[in-house]
Steps between C-alpha positions, in 0.01 A plus 500: 500500500251681714460643847483141624871453421584629850309659781550857617659401831816328386668364187673183620770498228543838327770360270263227369229771473731702271629209292148369443390855398217497747278798579318621805260794501214638703396772737602574857319732744712803592420416866701173466829701499583573867821700441325722250221598741684786679561677168134502398193697598264232363561129473199420282526375145702234325822475308535277194814293452660268245810292555643322192789256499743478211866438420742740338733437202754340737225264648496687833161521671316834480179630646301791362283660762224749417287672768249775440223674685427820692623587853401783734838608638544732797613846392814598697392864522130490603472133596189471277436250226692516174380285216783320330491259206734204551661329210791262563661298228823336610721223366635285782764235496468244781837393650539219749584605854873529542572492129723784383348744259728562199631863473338560158158419651556746781564772246193416286224748593238312295501191729501484873644190665300360792636243740266210549528249785237232479150616403437839340249696709299671229316744733827616652655541151204709387520721811879545464467611138210734586696665785799546265282666239345760735619859498730583790291792626156505334341847499238698323626768266305746716329424825406669824725438797377378833388768743561498874228364726193720495560602137666830588803607301793537731682827451874480435720626791694703241195701388549735793862565393386578143255753647779671697720504193234675295471784760869584465 
């Protein structure tokens, strides 16, 4: 069971993939993820992934997805690059489109149900899971803030008031 079990683009039958305990692994260029681009300062590098099919104790299909690598996120304070190590390890339960998800599975935080209609687009799955793993507002612990055009520090309009207050 090697990378040849399925190609990166699509897995035609994810349920068969899981029941046959197939595996898919490899590397994807960061630049391949279009929705991720706006959140990054640099799209170079690669992310490694591994998708493993299995069944749980109740014979339901499960996928274990692991993604790791390094991303250069855009700091929300200074807009500069912020190095961030990505490590995703998620258990996913594929569910046929339109099939109701049992209540106990909705409450289980260890497994996420994913609705699958037809082929499973592996690249989209990877990108979805990466986006969910990112911090909401990535920022450096300490960073300089952007300065107005020309590099001059703009004086606060209230600084004049504080000067008047000091004279009294």
